[in-house]
N, C-alpha and C positions, 0 to 999 in steps of 0.2 A: 321623057322625064315624066314626073307625076305632079300632082297638086301639092301645095305646101302643107298638107295634112296627111295623117296616116290613121288607119283604124287599128286600135289595139284592144282586142277583146270585143266588148260591146260598146265601148265609149269612143268618142271622136276626139282626138288630141291634135291641137294646132301645133305645128312644128316650124321652127326657123333655123337658119344655119349661122354658125359662128363666123364672124367676118374675118377671123384670122386662120383658124384651123379647119373650118368647114364641117364640123361635127353638128349633128342635129341637136337642137335645144328644145326641150319640152316647154309647153305653155306654163307660165308662172315661175320659170327658173331663168337663170342667167341675168345679164344686164343689157339694157338698151341705151345707147348713147345717140343723141340727136345733135348734129353739128349745126352751126349758124346758117349753113347753106341749105339745110333741110335733109341732108343725107343721114340715113339711119344705119347705125352699126350695132350688131348684136355680138355679145361676148359670152362664152360658156364659163370662163374662169378669169380670175384676176391675172393669171399668167398670160393669157391671150391678149387681154386688154393692155397690159403693160408693154408687151412686145410690139403691138401695133401702134398704140397712141403715144406712149412715153419714149420708147426706144426707136420707133420708126423702122422696125425690121420688116423684111420682105418674107412672107410665109413660104414662098417657093424655095427658099434656101435652107429650110429645116425639114429633116426627115420625119419628124413626128406630126407634121401637118398633113392633111389629106390634100390630094390634088384637086384644084378647082375644076368643076365641070361646066 
């Protein structure tokens, strides 16, 4: 695997993964949620946030989510 960053052109962009669908999230986009236990969850969209947090769905059961590696 690689580092949590990628080089795009001449600039260095910090990347993180969505906790539900595993897509790459660019720096300064998406939403970070910190639980009381200290666990950090990143979400690329409100769709992913609602599916994981509010509805408690398993991302492995959806075709539109990427496989966790």
